[in-house]
Every structure is written in C-alpha cells, then in structure tokens.
Residue, then its C-alpha position, 0 to 999 in steps of 0.5 A: x771275568x769270574x771264570x778267568x780268575x777261577x781258572x788262574x787260581x786253579x792253575x796256581x793251586x795245581x802248581x803250588x801242590x806239584x811244587x810241594x810234591x817235588x820238594x818232598x821228593x827231593x828231600x826224601x832222595x837227599x836223605x836216602x841217597x847221599x852221605x853228608x860227607x858227599x854234600x860238603x864242598x872240598x877246596x882245590x888243593x892247588x889253591x892252598x899253594x897260591x899266593x896273592x900279590x899286590x896291594x889290597x885296598x879296603x874302602x868302605x862304600x856308602x850309597x847315598x839314598x833318600x827315603x820318606x823318613x829322611x825328610x822328617 
C-alpha cells in the first residue's frame, strides 16, 4: 500500500512541476511575442449598427435553498 501512495505522490509532483514549467514558458512567450494591442478584443463593426427590437423583461430570480444556518 505504501508503494502505491509514494508513486502517486511522485506522479503528482512531476505533473505539478511540468505544469509550472509550461505556465512559465507561456508567460515568457506572451511577453515577448505579442503586443498588448493584439490581445484586446475588437467588436464586429456590424454589431454597432444592429438594433434590438422587442420587449425586455428584467425579473430578479430567487432560488430558495436551505442550509444549516436557516434552521437556527
């Protein structure tokens, strides 16, 4: 049993180290490769000309839920 948990821990630690490495490399590429203006989202120019028709109803939604504190 102890051998299984040790290998699982080792696998977890290897995966964690790999994830950190990939995230660090991604941040470096992001800093070097792209300008901030390329990262911004640009809206479709056709969307500015759209007109919404119809009735808009804004009703608040309340979902009843019980928890431990509601019984006190």
